[in-house]
N, C-alpha and C positions, 0 to 999 in steps of 0.2 A: 559519131561513135553511139548513135541513138540506140536506146534498149526500151523494151518495154517490161514492166513490172506486174504481174496479174495482182488483181486485188487480194486474194486468199493468201499472198506472200508477205509477211512482214519481217522488217529489218530485225535483226538479233544482235545486240553488242554483248559479247560472252563474258563482259565483266563490268558490273554496275560501278566499278572503280575506274574502268578503263578511260572514260572521259577525264577523268582526275589525271592519270598518266599521260593522255595525250595533250592535257592542256599543262601539265607538269604541275601540279597543285602543291608539290614541295614536300609535303610530311602525311604520313598514312593515318597516324593516330596520335597526333599531338607531339610528333617528334621534333627534336631541336635541330638546329643549323641550317633550317632551308628558308628561302624567301617566300614571300606570300605569292599567290597565284597573281598574274597579270589581269585586268579587265579585258572585256571586248571592245573597249573604245578604238575610236580611228588612231589614237595617238600611239607610237611605239614607244615602248618603256626599255627596252633591254633587259628586264628583270631576268635573273637566273636562279634556278633551282637550288645549285650548291655551287661552291667555289671548285669543285673538280669531279671526276668521275667517281674516284675512292672515295670522296667525303660523303658524295650521294649513296654509295652502296653501304658505307658503314651506316648512314640514317636508316636506310631500309631495313638492314638486320637489327640494328638496335632498337626500332620503333615499330614493330609489326603489330596490324591491326589484331587486338585479342578476339576478336569474332571469328577471324580466319587467317592464323598465323602461316607462314610459308612452311611447306614441306622440307624437309632436312636436305632432298635434293637439290630443291632450288637455293637453298642457304649456300650449299657446298659450291655450287656453280658461281654464286656471287664471291665466295672466298677465294675460289681459284682466278676470278677475274681482278682481285684485288691484287694478285701477284703479278699481273700485267697491266699497271695503271689503271685499273677500272674498266678495262675493254673486254666484253664477255666475247669467246670464242664462237664461231661459228658452228663449231660441233655441240657445244653446251645449248645455243640458241635452238638447234633442230631437236635436240633430245629434250629440252624443255616444252616444246610445241608437241613433242610425241608423248611426253608424259601427260599432257592436258587432256589429249585425244582418248589416251588409255583411261583416265579417271572417269571421263563420260561415259565410256562403254562400261566402265565397270559399275555405274550407277544405274546400268540397264537401258540405255539408250544405243541407237545407232551411232556409228563413228561420224564425228562432224567432217564437215569438209576440211580440205587443207588448201584453204585459197592462197596460193603462193604467187606473187608476181616475178618478173624477169630478175628484178633485182635480187631476188633470195627472200626478200620479207614476206612475212605471211600476214594475212588479214584478219584481225578478230571480229569481223563484220560481215556477217553472210544474212541471206534471207532465209526464213524458217516457213516450211509450208504447215499452216495452222489447220488446214483442213481437218475436221474429226476432233479437234481438241477442244477441250473445255476451256474456260477462262483459268480455272486452278490449275489445270495440266500447263497450260501456257506458261502460267507464272512459276511453276514448279520446275520448268525446263529452264528457265531463265535463271533461276535461282541456283541450280545445280551446275549449269556450265559456269556461273559466275563463281561459284566456290571452288570447282576444279581450277578455273584459271589463275585465282588468287593464290592458291596454294602451291602450284606448280610451275606458273610461268610469267605472271604479270611484271616482277621485278626484273628478271632476266630481259624479258621482251623491251621494257622501258630502256635499259641500259642498252641493249643492241641497237634500237632506234636511235639513241642518242649519239651513239658512234657512227652510225650510217648517215644521218642528214640532220643532226642538230648538235653539233660539237661543242656549242658554247651552252647547251642545256637552257635555252630560253623557255620561260615559263609560258609564253603566249604562243600558242600553236600556230597561227597566221604569221607572226613575226618570224618564227624559225622556217617557216614554208619558205617565204619570202627570202630569208638570209640564204637558205640553201638553193633556190633557184639562182640565185644571184652568183652564190660561189662557184655552182657548177655552168654558169653561164648558159642556163637556161632562158633566162630573162635579163634585160638589161638592167643597169643600176638606176635607171628612171622608174622601174617598176617597184610602185611602193606598197607597204603593207595596207594603206586606205583604199587602193586600186584594186589588191587581190580580194578584199573584204567586200568590196562594193561588187566585183564580178560573182563572189560567192552567193553575197546576199539574193542577188537579182536570179541566181539559179535556183535557191533554195525556195524562194517566191514563187517560182514558176512550177517547180514540183508540189508544193503546197496548193496551189490553186487547183492544179489538176486533181489531187488526192481528193479535195473538196468537192469536186466536181462529179464524183463517184463513177470514174472511167478507170481503166487502167493506166497506169503513169508511164509515159515516156520519157525517157532521159535524154536529153541531148543537148550536154554541157557546152558543146562547141559554139553554141550560138550565143554564150555569155563570157566565155573566157578569151582574153587575147593572147595567152600563154599556149604553145603546142601541146594538146593532151595526148598526143601520139609520140612525143618526146620521153624515152625511157627516163631520162632525168628528171623530168617533170612528175613522172608516175612516182620515182623514188621519193621525191622532195613531199609531195603531197601524200602518200600512203605513210611514210614513216612518222610523218607529224599528224596523222589521224584521220585524214580525209576519206570518207566513205564513198566518194564520187565514181569510183572503177568498180564497184561491186554489180556485179550482173546476176539475172535471174537463174541462169544457169548455175548458180553456185548454191540453190536452195537446197534446205536439209529437211529430212524427215525422220523427225526423232524416233518414232517408232514404226514398226512395219515396212 
Protein backbone atom coordinates (compact mmCIF):
# COMPACT_ATOMS: atom_id res chain seq x y z
CA UNK A 1 0.00 0.00 0.00
CA UNK A 2 2.80 2.37 -0.93
CA UNK A 3 1.68 5.93 -1.67
CA UNK A 4 3.52 9.14 -2.50
CA UNK A 5 2.83 12.51 -0.86
CA UNK A 6 3.81 15.64 -2.85
CA UNK A 7 5.97 18.11 -0.98
CA UNK A 8 3.44 20.95 -1.25
CA UNK A 9 0.81 18.96 0.64
CA UNK A 10 0.87 19.08 4.41
CA UNK A 11 -1.09 16.99 6.86
CA UNK A 12 -3.81 18.89 8.69
CA UNK A 13 -5.30 17.69 11.95
CA UNK A 14 -8.59 19.53 12.09
CA UNK A 15 -8.50 20.08 15.81
CA UNK A 16 -5.54 21.10 17.89
CA UNK A 17 -7.23 19.25 20.72
CA UNK A 18 -7.78 16.13 18.67
CA UNK A 19 -4.50 14.59 19.70
CA UNK A 20 -5.75 14.89 23.24
CA UNK A 21 -8.94 13.08 22.29
CA UNK A 22 -7.08 10.29 20.54
CA UNK A 23 -4.76 9.84 23.51
CA UNK A 24 -7.76 10.34 25.76
CA UNK A 25 -6.30 13.10 27.86
CA UNK A 26 -9.27 12.83 30.14
CA UNK A 27 -10.47 16.35 30.74
CA UNK A 28 -10.79 19.38 28.53
CA UNK A 29 -10.51 22.29 30.91
CA UNK A 30 -9.69 21.16 34.41
CA UNK A 31 -12.65 18.78 34.61
CA UNK A 32 -12.94 16.44 37.53
CA UNK A 33 -13.39 12.71 37.55
CA UNK A 34 -10.96 11.77 34.74
CA UNK A 35 -7.73 9.91 35.08
CA UNK A 36 -4.39 11.33 33.93
CA UNK A 37 -3.19 10.55 30.43
CA UNK A 38 -0.80 7.68 30.01
CA UNK A 39 2.70 8.37 28.80
CA UNK A 40 4.20 6.93 25.64
CA UNK A 41 6.50 4.60 27.55
CA UNK A 42 6.75 0.97 26.50
CA UNK A 43 4.93 -0.27 29.58
CA UNK A 44 1.17 -0.69 29.34
CA UNK A 45 -0.72 0.92 32.21
CA UNK A 46 -4.39 0.18 31.61
CA UNK A 47 -5.28 3.71 32.74
CA UNK A 48 -8.83 4.69 31.82
CA UNK A 49 -10.40 8.03 30.95
CA UNK A 50 -13.47 7.43 33.11
CA UNK A 51 -15.33 4.60 34.81
CA UNK A 52 -18.10 4.57 32.21
CA UNK A 53 -19.24 6.17 28.96
CA UNK A 54 -21.92 8.08 30.83
CA UNK A 55 -19.43 9.50 33.34
CA UNK A 56 -17.20 10.65 30.51
CA UNK A 57 -20.07 12.36 28.69
CA UNK A 58 -21.17 14.16 31.84
CA UNK A 59 -17.61 15.37 32.32
CA UNK A 60 -17.47 16.63 28.74
CA UNK A 61 -20.72 18.55 29.19
CA UNK A 62 -19.87 19.97 32.61
CA UNK A 63 -16.28 20.99 31.86
CA UNK A 64 -16.25 22.54 28.41
CA UNK A 65 -13.27 24.68 27.39
CA UNK A 66 -14.20 28.31 27.91
CA UNK A 67 -12.44 29.42 24.72
CA UNK A 68 -14.47 27.14 22.46
CA UNK A 69 -17.55 25.62 24.10
CA UNK A 70 -19.67 23.07 22.30
CA UNK A 71 -22.58 24.18 20.15
CA UNK A 72 -25.97 23.23 21.55
CA UNK A 73 -26.44 20.66 18.78
CA UNK A 74 -23.43 18.71 20.03
CA UNK A 75 -24.55 18.95 23.65
CA UNK A 76 -27.98 17.63 22.66
CA UNK A 77 -26.36 14.65 20.91
CA UNK A 78 -24.41 13.82 24.03
CA UNK A 79 -27.51 14.09 26.19
CA UNK A 80 -29.31 11.68 23.86
CA UNK A 81 -26.39 9.28 24.26
CA UNK A 82 -26.81 9.43 28.04
CA UNK A 83 -30.23 7.86 27.51
CA UNK A 84 -28.50 4.86 25.88
CA UNK A 85 -25.67 4.11 28.34
CA UNK A 86 -23.45 6.74 26.78
CA UNK A 87 -23.45 5.27 23.27
CA UNK A 88 -23.68 7.85 20.48
CA UNK A 89 -25.98 6.82 17.64
CA UNK A 90 -24.70 6.44 14.08
CA UNK A 91 -27.21 9.09 12.99
CA UNK A 92 -25.88 11.67 15.47
CA UNK A 93 -22.30 10.79 14.53
CA UNK A 94 -23.08 11.45 10.86
CA UNK A 95 -24.87 14.70 11.69
CA UNK A 96 -22.02 15.93 13.88
CA UNK A 97 -19.59 15.55 10.98
CA UNK A 98 -22.03 17.20 8.61
CA UNK A 99 -22.33 20.13 11.01
CA UNK A 100 -18.55 20.46 11.14
CA UNK A 101 -18.24 20.62 7.36
CA UNK A 102 -21.03 23.18 7.12
CA UNK A 103 -19.31 25.32 9.75
CA UNK A 104 -16.12 25.33 7.66
CA UNK A 105 -18.10 26.35 4.57
CA UNK A 106 -19.82 29.12 6.54
CA UNK A 107 -16.38 30.53 7.36
CA UNK A 108 -15.70 30.99 3.65
CA UNK A 109 -13.80 27.84 2.71
CA UNK A 110 -14.48 24.98 0.34
CA UNK A 111 -16.09 22.02 2.03
CA UNK A 112 -13.38 19.82 3.55
CA UNK A 113 -13.18 16.21 2.37
CA UNK A 114 -15.32 13.61 4.07
CA UNK A 115 -12.60 11.02 4.52
CA UNK A 116 -14.53 7.92 5.46
CA UNK A 117 -13.38 4.34 5.86
CA UNK A 118 -15.26 1.12 5.22
CA UNK A 119 -16.02 0.79 8.91
CA UNK A 120 -18.04 4.02 8.81
CA UNK A 121 -15.50 6.11 10.71
CA UNK A 122 -14.51 9.52 9.47
CA UNK A 123 -10.90 10.59 9.61
CA UNK A 124 -10.10 14.03 11.04
CA UNK A 125 -6.76 14.02 9.25
CA UNK A 126 -6.26 14.90 5.60
CA UNK A 127 -3.67 16.68 3.51
CA UNK A 128 -4.07 20.33 2.60
CA UNK A 129 -2.78 21.75 -0.66
CA UNK A 130 -0.82 24.77 0.59
CA UNK A 131 0.12 26.08 -2.85
CA UNK A 132 -0.44 29.85 -2.91
CA UNK A 133 -1.17 30.14 0.82
CA UNK A 134 0.82 32.45 3.05
CA UNK A 135 1.93 31.25 6.47
CA UNK A 136 -0.75 33.45 8.03
CA UNK A 137 -3.46 31.96 5.79
CA UNK A 138 -2.30 28.44 6.57
CA UNK A 139 -2.50 29.16 10.30
CA UNK A 140 -5.95 30.75 9.94
CA UNK A 141 -7.25 27.69 8.09
CA UNK A 142 -6.00 25.44 10.90
CA UNK A 143 -7.53 27.66 13.59
CA UNK A 144 -10.91 27.89 11.86
CA UNK A 145 -11.21 24.17 11.18
CA UNK A 146 -10.20 23.42 14.76
CA UNK A 147 -12.85 25.79 16.09
CA UNK A 148 -15.55 24.19 13.96
CA UNK A 149 -14.52 20.71 15.02
CA UNK A 150 -14.52 21.56 18.71
CA UNK A 151 -17.89 23.29 18.53
CA UNK A 152 -19.78 20.69 16.52
CA UNK A 153 -18.02 17.34 16.52
CA UNK A 154 -15.10 16.65 18.86
CA UNK A 155 -16.91 15.08 21.83
CA UNK A 156 -19.44 13.13 19.76
CA UNK A 157 -16.54 11.81 17.68
CA UNK A 158 -14.61 10.82 20.80
CA UNK A 159 -17.49 8.85 22.28
CA UNK A 160 -18.31 7.12 18.99
CA UNK A 161 -14.70 5.98 18.66
CA UNK A 162 -14.73 4.55 22.16
CA UNK A 163 -17.79 2.46 21.36
CA UNK A 164 -16.24 1.32 18.08
CA UNK A 165 -12.74 0.34 19.13
CA UNK A 166 -11.90 1.29 22.72
CA UNK A 167 -14.74 0.14 24.99
CA UNK A 168 -12.53 0.31 28.09
CA UNK A 169 -11.65 3.95 27.27
CA UNK A 170 -7.94 3.32 27.68
CA UNK A 171 -6.03 6.60 27.81
CA UNK A 172 -3.09 5.39 25.78
CA UNK A 173 -3.95 5.07 22.06
CA UNK A 174 -1.32 2.39 21.48
CA UNK A 175 -2.73 0.26 24.29
CA UNK A 176 -6.23 0.81 22.95
CA UNK A 177 -5.16 -0.17 19.44
CA UNK A 178 -3.53 -3.43 20.53
CA UNK A 179 -6.45 -4.26 22.81
CA UNK A 180 -8.80 -3.74 19.86
CA UNK A 181 -6.60 -5.83 17.54
CA UNK A 182 -6.65 -8.71 20.01
CA UNK A 183 -10.40 -8.43 20.70
CA UNK A 184 -11.12 -8.61 16.97
CA UNK A 185 -8.55 -11.41 16.49
CA UNK A 186 -6.67 -9.24 14.00
CA UNK A 187 -3.53 -9.85 16.04
CA UNK A 188 -2.50 -12.74 18.30
CA UNK A 189 -2.44 -12.34 22.07
CA UNK A 190 1.35 -12.47 21.81
CA UNK A 191 1.34 -9.17 19.90
CA UNK A 192 2.31 -6.61 22.52
CA UNK A 193 2.01 -2.86 22.92
CA UNK A 194 5.79 -2.66 22.92
CA UNK A 195 5.95 -4.44 19.56
CA UNK A 196 3.30 -2.17 18.05
CA UNK A 197 5.18 0.90 19.26
CA UNK A 198 8.44 -0.42 17.87
CA UNK A 199 6.90 -1.01 14.43
CA UNK A 200 5.20 2.39 14.44
CA UNK A 201 8.41 4.15 15.47
CA UNK A 202 10.39 2.47 12.68
CA UNK A 203 7.80 3.55 10.12
CA UNK A 204 7.67 7.11 11.47
CA UNK A 205 11.46 7.32 11.38
CA UNK A 206 11.46 6.23 7.75
CA UNK A 207 8.94 8.94 6.85
CA UNK A 208 10.95 11.55 8.75
CA UNK A 209 14.17 10.63 6.96
CA UNK A 210 12.44 10.83 3.59
CA UNK A 211 10.95 14.22 4.42
CA UNK A 212 14.31 15.59 5.55
CA UNK A 213 15.91 14.40 2.31
CA UNK A 214 13.80 16.92 0.38
CA UNK A 215 12.05 14.43 -1.89
CA UNK A 216 8.41 13.42 -2.17
CA UNK A 217 7.52 11.08 0.68
CA UNK A 218 6.59 7.50 -0.19
CA UNK A 219 4.47 5.75 2.42
CA UNK A 220 5.11 2.00 2.47
CA UNK A 221 4.06 0.83 5.96
CA UNK A 222 3.83 -2.85 4.99
CA UNK A 223 7.62 -3.00 5.29
CA UNK A 224 7.39 -2.18 8.99
CA UNK A 225 4.17 -3.64 10.41
CA UNK A 226 3.69 -7.35 11.05
CA UNK A 227 -0.10 -7.01 11.27
CA UNK A 228 -2.08 -7.09 8.02
CA UNK A 229 -2.85 -3.51 7.03
CA UNK A 230 -5.34 -4.82 4.45
CA UNK A 231 -7.50 -6.34 7.18
CA UNK A 232 -10.61 -4.18 7.75
CA UNK A 233 -10.44 -4.96 11.46
CA UNK A 234 -6.90 -3.57 11.62
CA UNK A 235 -8.02 -0.40 9.83
CA UNK A 236 -10.88 0.02 12.29
CA UNK A 237 -8.68 -0.42 15.36
CA UNK A 238 -5.97 1.93 14.12
CA UNK A 239 -8.18 4.67 12.66
CA UNK A 240 -10.54 4.70 15.65
CA UNK A 241 -7.58 5.17 17.96
CA UNK A 242 -6.02 8.03 16.04
CA UNK A 243 -3.68 6.51 13.47
CA UNK A 244 -3.04 8.65 10.39
CA UNK A 245 -1.37 5.80 8.54
CA UNK A 246 -4.19 5.29 6.05
CA UNK A 247 -4.54 8.90 4.86
CA UNK A 248 -3.67 9.35 1.18
CA UNK A 249 -2.78 12.24 -1.16
CA UNK A 250 -6.10 11.73 -2.94
CA UNK A 251 -7.74 13.23 0.14
CA UNK A 252 -5.97 16.57 -0.39
CA UNK A 253 -8.09 19.64 0.35
CA UNK A 254 -7.92 23.04 -1.35
CA UNK A 255 -9.40 25.54 1.14
CA UNK A 256 -9.92 28.15 -1.57
CA UNK A 257 -10.78 28.07 -5.28
